[in-house]
The first five atom37 places (N, CA, C, CB, O) and aatype in JSON, in Angstrom:
{
  "aatype": [20, 20, 20, 20, 20, 20, 20, 20, 20, 20, 20, 20, 20, 20, 20, 20, 20, 20, 20, 20, 20, 20, 20, 20, 20, 20, 20, 20, 20, 20, 20, 20, 20, 20, 20, 20, 20, 20, 20, 20, 20, 20, 20, 20, 20, 20, 20, 20, 20, 20, 20, 20, 20, 20, 20, 20, 20, 20, 20, 20, 20, 20, 20, 20, 20, 20, 20, 20, 20, 20, 20, 20, 20, 20, 20, 20, 20, 20, 20, 20, 20, 20, 20, 20, 20, 20, 20, 20, 20, 20, 20, 20, 20, 20, 20, 20, 20, 20, 20, 20, 20, 20, 20, 20, 20, 20, 20, 20, 20, 20, 20, 20],
  "atom_mask": [
    [1, 1, 1, 1, 1],
    [1, 1, 1, 1, 1],
    [1, 1, 1, 1, 1],
    [1, 1, 1, 1, 1],
    [1, 1, 1, 1, 1],
    [1, 1, 1, 1, 1],
    [1, 1, 1, 1, 1],
    [1, 1, 1, 1, 1],
    [1, 1, 1, 1, 1],
    [1, 1, 1, 1, 1],
    [1, 1, 1, 1, 1],
    [1, 1, 1, 1, 1],
    [1, 1, 1, 1, 1],
    [1, 1, 1, 1, 1],
    [1, 1, 1, 1, 1],
    [1, 1, 1, 1, 1],
    [1, 1, 1, 1, 1],
    [1, 1, 1, 1, 1],
    [1, 1, 1, 1, 1],
    [1, 1, 1, 1, 1],
    [1, 1, 1, 1, 1],
    [1, 1, 1, 1, 1],
    [1, 1, 1, 1, 1],
    [1, 1, 1, 1, 1],
    [1, 1, 1, 1, 1],
    [1, 1, 1, 1, 1],
    [1, 1, 1, 1, 1],
    [1, 1, 1, 1, 1],
    [1, 1, 1, 1, 1],
    [1, 1, 1, 1, 1],
    [1, 1, 1, 1, 1],
    [1, 1, 1, 1, 1],
    [1, 1, 1, 1, 1],
    [1, 1, 1, 1, 1],
    [1, 1, 1, 1, 1],
    [1, 1, 1, 1, 1],
    [1, 1, 1, 1, 1],
    [1, 1, 1, 1, 1],
    [1, 1, 1, 1, 1],
    [1, 1, 1, 1, 1],
    [1, 1, 1, 1, 1],
    [1, 1, 1, 1, 1],
    [1, 1, 1, 1, 1],
    [1, 1, 1, 1, 1],
    [1, 1, 1, 1, 1],
    [1, 1, 1, 1, 1],
    [1, 1, 1, 1, 1],
    [1, 1, 1, 1, 1],
    [1, 1, 1, 1, 1],
    [1, 1, 1, 1, 1],
    [1, 1, 1, 1, 1],
    [1, 1, 1, 1, 1],
    [1, 1, 1, 1, 1],
    [1, 1, 1, 1, 1],
    [1, 1, 1, 1, 1],
    [1, 1, 1, 1, 1],
    [1, 1, 1, 1, 1],
    [1, 1, 1, 1, 1],
    [1, 1, 1, 1, 1],
    [1, 1, 1, 1, 1],
    [1, 1, 1, 1, 1],
    [1, 1, 1, 1, 1],
    [1, 1, 1, 1, 1],
    [1, 1, 1, 1, 1],
    [1, 1, 1, 1, 1],
    [1, 1, 1, 1, 1],
    [1, 1, 1, 1, 1],
    [1, 1, 1, 1, 1],
    [1, 1, 1, 1, 1],
    [1, 1, 1, 1, 1],
    [1, 1, 1, 1, 1],
    [1, 1, 1, 1, 1],
    [1, 1, 1, 1, 1],
    [1, 1, 1, 1, 1],
    [1, 1, 1, 1, 1],
    [1, 1, 1, 1, 1],
    [1, 1, 1, 1, 1],
    [1, 1, 1, 1, 1],
    [1, 1, 1, 1, 1],
    [1, 1, 1, 1, 1],
    [1, 1, 1, 1, 1],
    [1, 1, 1, 1, 1],
    [1, 1, 1, 1, 1],
    [1, 1, 1, 1, 1],
    [1, 1, 1, 1, 1],
    [1, 1, 1, 1, 1],
    [1, 1, 1, 1, 1],
    [1, 1, 1, 1, 1],
    [1, 1, 1, 1, 1],
    [1, 1, 1, 1, 1],
    [1, 1, 1, 1, 1],
    [1, 1, 1, 1, 1],
    [1, 1, 1, 1, 1],
    [1, 1, 1, 1, 1],
    [1, 1, 1, 1, 1],
    [1, 1, 1, 1, 1],
    [1, 1, 1, 1, 1],
    [1, 1, 1, 1, 1],
    [1, 1, 1, 1, 1],
    [1, 1, 1, 1, 1],
    [1, 1, 1, 1, 1],
    [1, 1, 1, 1, 1],
    [1, 1, 1, 1, 1],
    [1, 1, 1, 1, 1],
    [1, 1, 1, 1, 1],
    [1, 1, 1, 1, 1],
    [1, 1, 1, 1, 1],
    [1, 1, 1, 1, 1],
    [1, 1, 1, 1, 1],
    [1, 1, 1, 1, 1],
    [1, 1, 1, 1, 1],
    [1, 1, 1, 1, 1]
  ],
  "atom_positions": [
    [[0.79, -1.18, 0.0], [0.0, 0.0, 0.0], [0.84, 1.26, 0.0], [-0.91, -0.01, 1.17], [0.42, 2.32, -0.45]],
    [[2.03, 1.11, 0.51], [2.89, 2.29, 0.55], [3.24, 2.76, -0.85], [4.15, 2.0, 1.33], [3.3, 3.97, -1.09]],
    [[3.45, 1.89, -1.72], [3.82, 2.26, -3.08], [2.66, 2.98, -3.74], [4.22, 1.01, -3.9], [2.87, 3.99, -4.4]],
    [[1.47, 2.49, -3.57], [0.33, 3.15, -4.19], [0.07, 4.51, -3.53], [-0.91, 2.27, -4.11], [-0.37, 5.45, -4.2]],
    [[0.35, 4.61, -2.24], [0.18, 5.89, -1.56], [1.21, 6.88, -2.08], [0.29, 5.73, -0.04], [0.9, 8.06, -2.24]],
    [[2.44, 6.43, -2.33], [3.49, 7.31, -2.86], [3.18, 7.71, -4.29], [4.86, 6.63, -2.8], [3.39, 8.86, -4.68]],
    [[2.67, 6.76, -5.05], [2.31, 7.05, -6.44], [1.15, 8.01, -6.47], [1.95, 5.76, -7.21], [1.09, 8.89, -7.33]],
    [[0.23, 7.87, -5.55], [-0.9, 8.78, -5.46], [-0.42, 10.19, -5.12], [-1.91, 8.29, -4.42], [-0.94, 11.16, -5.66]],
    [[0.55, 10.29, -4.25], [1.13, 11.6, -3.89], [1.82, 12.25, -5.07], [2.12, 11.45, -2.73], [1.71, 13.45, -5.3]],
    [[2.55, 11.42, -5.83], [3.23, 11.94, -7.03], [2.2, 12.4, -8.04], [4.15, 10.86, -7.65], [2.37, 13.44, -8.68]],
    [[1.12, 11.63, -8.2], [0.07, 12.01, -9.13], [-0.56, 13.34, -8.71], [-1.0, 10.92, -9.22], [-0.85, 14.2, -9.55]],
    [[-0.76, 13.48, -7.42], [-1.3, 14.75, -6.9], [-0.35, 15.91, -7.16], [-1.59, 14.64, -5.39], [-0.76, 17.0, -7.55]],
    [[0.95, 15.65, -6.92], [1.95, 16.69, -7.18], [1.97, 17.08, -8.65], [3.34, 16.22, -6.74], [2.04, 18.27, -8.99]],
    [[1.91, 16.1, -9.52], [1.9, 16.38, -10.96], [0.65, 17.16, -11.34], [1.98, 15.07, -11.77], [0.72, 18.09, -12.14]],
    [[-0.49, 16.78, -10.78], [-1.73, 17.48, -11.07], [-1.66, 18.92, -10.54], [-2.94, 16.73, -10.45], [-2.1, 19.86, -11.21]],
    [[-1.12, 19.08, -9.34], [-0.99, 20.41, -8.76], [-0.03, 21.26, -9.59], [-0.51, 20.33, -7.29], [-0.25, 22.45, -9.79]],
    [[1.04, 20.63, -10.07], [2.01, 21.35, -10.9], [1.35, 21.79, -12.21], [3.24, 20.47, -11.19], [1.56, 22.91, -12.67]],
    [[0.56, 20.91, -12.81], [-0.13, 21.26, -14.05], [-1.14, 22.38, -13.8], [-0.83, 20.02, -14.65], [-1.29, 23.29, -14.61]],
    [[-1.83, 22.28, -12.69], [-2.8, 23.32, -12.34], [-2.09, 24.66, -12.11], [-3.6, 22.91, -11.08], [-2.57, 25.7, -12.55]],
    [[-0.96, 24.62, -11.41], [-0.19, 25.85, -11.17], [0.32, 26.43, -12.49], [0.99, 25.56, -10.22], [0.31, 27.64, -12.7]],
    [[0.78, 25.53, -13.37], [1.27, 25.96, -14.68], [0.14, 26.62, -15.46], [1.84, 24.76, -15.47], [0.35, 27.64, -16.13]],
    [[-1.07, 26.05, -15.39], [-2.22, 26.62, -16.08], [-2.56, 28.0, -15.51], [-3.45, 25.68, -15.98], [-2.88, 28.93, -16.25]],
    [[-2.5, 28.13, -14.18], [-2.77, 29.42, -13.53], [-1.74, 30.46, -13.96], [-2.78, 29.27, -11.99], [-2.1, 31.59, -14.26]],
    [[-0.47, 30.07, -13.98], [0.6, 30.99, -14.39], [0.42, 31.4, -15.84], [1.99, 30.34, -14.18], [0.56, 32.57, -16.18]],
    [[0.1, 30.43, -16.7], [-0.12, 30.73, -18.11], [-1.29, 31.69, -18.29], [-0.37, 29.44, -18.91], [-1.23, 32.65, -19.06]],
    [[-2.37, 31.41, -17.55], [-3.55, 32.27, -17.62], [-3.21, 33.69, -17.14], [-4.71, 31.67, -16.78], [-3.65, 34.67, -17.74]],
    [[-2.43, 33.8, -16.05], [-2.03, 35.11, -15.52], [-1.15, 35.86, -16.52], [-1.29, 34.94, -14.17], [-1.29, 37.07, -16.71]],
    [[-0.22, 35.13, -17.16], [0.64, 35.76, -18.16], [-0.18, 36.28, -19.34], [1.71, 34.78, -18.65], [0.06, 37.38, -19.85]],
    [[-1.15, 35.47, -19.77], [-2.0, 35.88, -20.88], [-2.82, 37.11, -20.48], [-2.94, 34.72, -21.32], [-2.95, 38.05, -21.26]],
    [[-3.37, 37.1, -19.26], [-4.15, 38.24, -18.77], [-3.28, 39.5, -18.7], [-4.76, 37.93, -17.38], [-3.72, 40.6, -19.04]],
    [[-2.03, 39.31, -18.25], [-1.1, 40.44, -18.16], [-0.8, 40.99, -19.56], [0.2, 40.01, -17.45], [-0.8, 42.2, -19.76]],
    [[-0.54, 40.11, -20.51], [-0.25, 40.53, -21.88], [-1.46, 41.26, -22.48], [0.13, 39.31, -22.75], [-1.31, 42.28, -23.15]],
    [[-2.65, 40.7, -22.24], [-3.87, 41.35, -22.74], [-4.05, 42.74, -22.12], [-5.1, 40.47, -22.44], [-4.41, 43.69, -22.81]],
    [[-3.8, 42.85, -20.83], [-3.93, 44.14, -20.14], [-2.91, 45.14, -20.67], [-3.76, 43.97, -18.6], [-3.22, 46.32, -20.85]],
    [[-1.68, 44.67, -20.94], [-0.66, 45.56, -21.5], [-1.08, 46.06, -22.88], [0.7, 44.84, -21.58], [-0.9, 47.23, -23.2]],
    [[-1.64, 45.17, -23.7], [-2.12, 45.59, -25.02], [-3.23, 46.62, -24.87], [-2.61, 44.38, -25.83], [-3.26, 47.62, -25.59]],
    [[-4.14, 46.37, -23.95], [-5.25, 47.28, -23.72], [-4.74, 48.64, -23.22], [-6.25, 46.68, -22.71], [-5.2, 49.69, -23.68]],
    [[-3.79, 48.61, -22.3], [-3.22, 49.86, -21.77], [-2.5, 50.63, -22.88], [-2.25, 49.56, -20.61], [-2.59, 51.86, -22.95]],
    [[-1.79, 49.91, -23.74], [-1.09, 50.56, -24.85], [-2.09, 51.21, -25.81], [-0.22, 49.54, -25.6], [-1.87, 52.32, -26.28]],
    [[-3.18, 50.5, -26.1], [-4.21, 51.05, -26.99], [-4.84, 52.3, -26.36], [-5.3, 49.99, -27.28], [-5.06, 53.29, -27.06]],
    [[-5.13, 52.25, -25.06], [-5.68, 53.42, -24.37], [-4.71, 54.59, -24.4], [-6.04, 53.07, -22.93], [-5.1, 55.73, -24.65]],
    [[-3.45, 54.31, -24.16], [-2.43, 55.36, -24.19], [-2.32, 55.96, -25.58], [-1.06, 54.81, -23.73], [-2.2, 57.18, -25.73]],
    [[-2.36, 55.13, -26.61], [-2.3, 55.64, -27.99], [-3.49, 56.55, -28.29], [-2.27, 54.47, -28.99], [-3.33, 57.59, -28.92]],
    [[-4.68, 56.15, -27.83], [-5.86, 57.0, -28.04], [-5.71, 58.33, -27.32], [-7.14, 56.28, -27.57], [-6.03, 59.38, -27.88]],
    [[-5.23, 58.29, -26.07], [-5.04, 59.53, -25.32], [-4.0, 60.43, -25.97], [-4.64, 59.21, -23.87], [-4.17, 61.64, -26.04]],
    [[-2.92, 59.83, -26.45], [-1.87, 60.6, -27.12], [-2.43, 61.25, -28.38], [-0.66, 59.7, -27.46], [-2.18, 62.42, -28.66]],
    [[-3.18, 60.48, -29.14], [-3.77, 61.02, -30.38], [-4.72, 62.17, -30.07], [-4.51, 59.91, -31.15], [-4.7, 63.19, -30.75]],
    [[-5.55, 62.0, -29.04], [-6.49, 63.06, -28.65], [-5.73, 64.3, -28.19], [-7.44, 62.56, -27.53], [-6.11, 65.42, -28.54]],
    [[-4.67, 64.12, -27.42], [-3.88, 65.24, -26.94], [-3.21, 65.97, -28.1], [-2.83, 64.77, -25.93], [-3.2, 67.2, -28.15]],
    [[-2.64, 65.2, -29.02], [-1.99, 65.81, -30.2], [-3.0, 66.62, -31.0], [-1.35, 64.73, -31.09], [-2.72, 67.73, -31.43]],
    [[-4.18, 66.04, -31.2], [-5.22, 66.74, -31.95], [-5.62, 68.04, -31.25], [-6.46, 65.83, -32.13], [-5.77, 69.08, -31.89]],
    [[-5.78, 67.97, -29.94], [-6.14, 69.17, -29.17], [-5.06, 70.24, -29.29], [-6.36, 68.8, -27.69], [-5.36, 71.41, -29.54]],
    [[-3.8, 69.85, -29.12], [-2.7, 70.81, -29.2], [-2.57, 71.39, -30.61], [-1.38, 70.15, -28.77], [-2.28, 72.57, -30.77]],
    [[-2.77, 70.55, -31.63], [-2.69, 71.02, -33.01], [-3.79, 72.04, -33.29], [-2.8, 69.83, -34.01], [-3.56, 73.05, -33.94]],
    [[-5.0, 71.76, -32.78], [-6.1, 72.71, -32.95], [-5.8, 74.04, -32.27], [-7.4, 72.12, -32.41], [-6.06, 75.1, -32.83]],
    [[-5.26, 73.98, -31.06], [-4.89, 75.21, -30.35], [-3.82, 75.98, -31.12], [-4.4, 74.9, -28.93], [-3.86, 77.2, -31.21]],
    [[-2.86, 75.25, -31.66], [-1.78, 75.87, -32.43], [-2.33, 76.56, -33.68], [-0.72, 74.82, -32.83], [-1.97, 77.7, -33.97]],
    [[-3.2, 75.86, -34.4], [-3.78, 76.45, -35.61], [-4.62, 77.68, -35.26], [-4.64, 75.4, -36.35], [-4.6, 78.67, -35.99]],
    [[-5.35, 77.61, -34.16], [-6.16, 78.75, -33.73], [-5.25, 79.94, -33.41], [-7.02, 78.39, -32.49], [-5.55, 81.07, -33.78]],
    [[-4.14, 79.67, -32.73], [-3.21, 80.75, -32.37], [-2.58, 81.36, -33.62], [-2.11, 80.23, -31.42], [-2.4, 82.57, -33.71]],
    [[-2.25, 80.52, -34.59], [-1.68, 81.02, -35.84], [-2.67, 81.93, -36.53], [-1.27, 79.86, -36.77], [-2.3, 82.99, -37.03]],
    [[-3.95, 81.53, -36.58], [-4.96, 82.35, -37.21], [-5.14, 83.67, -36.47], [-6.29, 81.6, -37.28], [-5.28, 84.72, -37.1]],
    [[-5.14, 83.62, -35.15], [-5.27, 84.85, -34.37], [-4.07, 85.77, -34.6], [-5.4, 84.52, -32.87], [-4.22, 86.98, -34.75]],
    [[-2.87, 85.17, -34.63], [-1.67, 85.97, -34.85], [-1.66, 86.59, -36.24], [-0.42, 85.12, -34.65], [-1.25, 87.74, -36.4]],
    [[-2.11, 85.83, -37.23], [-2.11, 86.37, -38.59], [-3.13, 87.49, -38.73], [-2.39, 85.27, -39.61], [-2.89, 88.45, -39.45]],
    [[-4.27, 87.37, -38.06], [-5.25, 88.45, -38.14], [-4.77, 89.67, -37.36], [-6.62, 87.98, -37.61], [-4.96, 90.8, -37.81]],
    [[-4.16, 89.46, -36.21], [-3.63, 90.6, -35.46], [-2.41, 91.16, -36.17], [-3.28, 90.19, -34.01], [-2.11, 92.35, -36.03]],
    [[-1.7, 90.33, -36.92], [-0.55, 90.8, -37.69], [-1.02, 91.78, -38.76], [0.21, 89.62, -38.33], [-0.38, 92.8, -38.99]],
    [[-2.13, 91.47, -39.4], [-2.69, 92.38, -40.4], [-3.08, 93.71, -39.78], [-3.91, 91.74, -41.07], [-2.88, 94.77, -40.37]],
    [[-3.65, 93.65, -38.58], [-4.0, 94.87, -37.87], [-2.74, 95.66, -37.52], [-4.79, 94.55, -36.59], [-2.72, 96.89, -37.64]],
    [[-1.69, 94.97, -37.11], [-0.44, 95.64, -36.78], [0.15, 96.32, -38.01], [0.56, 94.65, -36.2], [0.68, 97.43, -37.92]],
    [[0.08, 95.64, -39.16], [0.61, 96.22, -40.39], [-0.15, 97.5, -40.72], [0.51, 95.22, -41.56], [0.46, 98.52, -41.05]],
    [[-1.47, 97.45, -40.63], [-2.27, 98.65, -40.92], [-1.95, 99.78, -39.94], [-3.78, 98.32, -40.87], [-1.85, 100.94, -40.33]],
    [[-1.81, 99.43, -38.67], [-1.49, 100.45, -37.66], [-0.12, 101.06, -37.93], [-1.52, 99.83, -36.24], [0.04, 102.28, -37.85]],
    [[0.87, 100.22, -38.25], [2.21, 100.73, -38.54], [2.23, 101.59, -39.8], [3.19, 99.57, -38.7], [2.93, 102.6, -39.85]],
    [[1.46, 101.2, -40.81], [1.38, 102.01, -42.02], [0.78, 103.37, -41.72], [0.56, 101.3, -43.11], [1.26, 104.39, -42.23]],
    [[-0.26, 103.41, -40.9], [-0.88, 104.68, -40.53], [0.08, 105.55, -39.73], [-2.16, 104.43, -39.72], [0.19, 106.75, -39.96]],
    [[0.79, 104.93, -38.79], [1.76, 105.69, -37.99], [2.89, 106.21, -38.87], [2.34, 104.81, -36.86], [3.35, 107.35, -38.7]],
    [[3.34, 105.39, -39.81], [4.41, 105.82, -40.72], [3.95, 106.97, -41.59], [4.88, 104.65, -41.61], [4.69, 107.94, -41.76]],
    [[2.74, 106.87, -42.13], [2.21, 107.96, -42.96], [2.09, 109.24, -42.15], [0.84, 107.57, -43.56], [2.4, 110.32, -42.65]],
    [[1.66, 109.13, -40.93], [1.54, 110.31, -40.06], [2.92, 110.92, -39.79], [0.85, 109.93, -38.73], [3.07, 112.14, -39.79]],
    [[3.91, 110.08, -39.55], [5.27, 110.58, -39.3], [5.84, 111.25, -40.54], [6.19, 109.42, -38.84], [6.51, 112.28, -40.44]],
    [[5.58, 110.68, -41.72], [6.04, 111.29, -42.97], [5.4, 112.65, -43.15], [5.72, 110.37, -44.18], [6.08, 113.61, -43.53]],
    [[4.1, 112.77, -42.89], [3.42, 114.08, -42.99], [4.03, 115.09, -42.02], [1.91, 113.93, -42.71], [4.22, 116.25, -42.37]],
    [[4.33, 114.65, -40.79], [4.92, 115.55, -39.8], [6.28, 116.04, -40.28], [5.05, 114.84, -38.43], [6.6, 117.22, -40.15]],
    [[7.09, 115.14, -40.84], [8.41, 115.53, -41.36], [8.27, 116.48, -42.54], [9.22, 114.27, -41.78], [8.99, 117.48, -42.63]],
    [[7.34, 116.18, -43.44], [7.12, 117.07, -44.59], [6.68, 118.44, -44.14], [6.08, 116.47, -45.53], [7.11, 119.44, -44.73]],
    [[5.85, 118.55, -43.13], [5.42, 119.84, -42.59], [6.6, 120.59, -41.98], [4.3, 119.65, -41.55], [6.74, 121.8, -42.15]],
    [[7.46, 119.85, -41.26], [8.63, 120.49, -40.66], [9.57, 121.01, -41.74], [9.38, 119.5, -39.73], [10.13, 122.09, -41.61]],
    [[9.74, 120.23, -42.82], [10.59, 120.66, -43.93], [10.0, 121.89, -44.59], [10.77, 119.52, -44.97], [10.72, 122.85, -44.9]],
    [[8.7, 121.88, -44.81], [8.04, 123.03, -45.44], [8.17, 124.27, -44.58], [6.57, 122.73, -45.7], [8.36, 125.37, -45.1]],
    [[8.07, 124.11, -43.27], [8.17, 125.25, -42.36], [9.59, 125.83, -42.36], [7.77, 124.85, -40.94], [9.75, 127.04, -42.25]],
    [[10.59, 125.0, -42.48], [11.99, 125.46, -42.43], [12.55, 125.77, -43.81], [12.85, 124.41, -41.74], [13.63, 126.34, -43.92]],
    [[11.85, 125.39, -44.85], [12.38, 125.53, -46.21], [12.71, 126.98, -46.54], [11.37, 124.98, -47.22], [13.82, 127.26, -47.01]],
    [[11.79, 127.89, -46.32], [12.03, 129.3, -46.66], [13.17, 129.86, -45.82], [10.76, 130.13, -46.45], [14.0, 130.62, -46.33]],
    [[13.22, 129.52, -44.56], [14.28, 129.99, -43.68], [15.64, 129.49, -44.18], [14.04, 129.52, -42.24], [16.61, 130.25, -44.17]],
    [[15.71, 128.25, -44.59], [16.96, 127.68, -45.1], [17.37, 128.33, -46.41], [16.8, 126.17, -45.29], [18.55, 128.63, -46.62]],
    [[16.39, 128.56, -47.3], [16.71, 129.22, -48.57], [17.25, 130.64, -48.34], [15.46, 129.28, -49.47], [18.22, 131.04, -48.97]],
    [[16.62, 131.38, -47.45], [17.09, 132.74, -47.13], [18.51, 132.7, -46.58], [16.14, 133.42, -46.12], [19.33, 133.55, -46.93]],
    [[18.81, 131.75, -45.72], [20.15, 131.64, -45.12], [21.19, 131.3, -46.19], [20.16, 130.58, -44.01], [22.27, 131.88, -46.21]],
    [[20.84, 130.35, -47.08], [21.76, 129.98, -48.16], [22.0, 131.16, -49.1], [21.22, 128.78, -48.94], [23.14, 131.39, -49.51]],
    [[20.96, 131.89, -49.46], [21.1, 133.06, -50.34], [21.97, 134.13, -49.69], [19.72, 133.64, -50.69], [22.77, 134.78, -50.35]],
    [[21.8, 134.3, -48.38], [22.61, 135.31, -47.71], [24.09, 134.9, -47.71], [22.12, 135.52, -46.27], [24.96, 135.76, -47.8]],
    [[24.36, 133.62, -47.61], [25.75, 133.15, -47.65], [26.35, 133.34, -49.04], [25.83, 131.68, -47.24], [27.51, 133.73, -49.18]],
    [[25.57, 133.08, -50.05], [26.06, 133.18, -51.42], [26.24, 134.65, -51.82], [25.09, 132.47, -52.38], [27.18, 134.97, -52.54]],
    [[25.39, 135.51, -51.38], [25.44, 136.91, -51.82], [26.31, 137.79, -50.93], [24.04, 137.48, -51.86], [26.63, 138.92, -51.31]],
    [[26.7, 137.32, -49.81], [27.54, 138.12, -48.91], [29.0, 137.83, -49.23], [27.22, 137.81, -47.41], [29.43, 136.68, -49.29]],
    [[29.74, 138.9, -49.42], [31.16, 138.77, -49.72], [31.94, 139.13, -48.47], [31.59, 139.66, -50.94], [31.72, 140.17, -47.86]],
    [[32.83, 138.25, -48.12], [33.7, 138.51, -46.97], [35.08, 138.75, -47.49], [33.68, 137.34, -45.94], [35.59, 138.01, -48.33]],
    [[35.68, 139.77, -46.99], [37.06, 140.04, -47.34], [37.97, 139.4, -46.32], [37.32, 141.56, -47.44], [37.75, 139.49, -45.11]],
    [[38.97, 138.76, -46.8], [39.92, 138.13, -45.89], [41.24, 138.84, -46.04], [40.06, 136.61, -46.16], [41.59, 139.28, -47.13]],
    [[41.94, 138.94, -45.02], [43.23, 139.61, -45.06], [44.33, 138.7, -45.36], [43.51, 140.29, -43.81], [45.49, 139.13, -45.42]]
  ]
}
């Protein structure tokens, strides 16, 4: 009877080992499946984030380009105003400068 009891113990050990192996295999498969699922979720989140950031970037570019046009118009107006101010200053001093130049040309200085 001892031999059959030992053989029965070995059979139990083999069955327990097979059961443990099945549990480990099942756990590994579950882990691999979860990793695939987590990777897919991460890819979706990354794609959504990229899309969101790209949309914000495009919106900012459009805002900058429209404000850039406003800046160009403002700078053109300021430049035109500055040119008019300079032209007025030149016109105001023009006669004075001509009179001074004529006086230099028509005045004779004697040098010793």
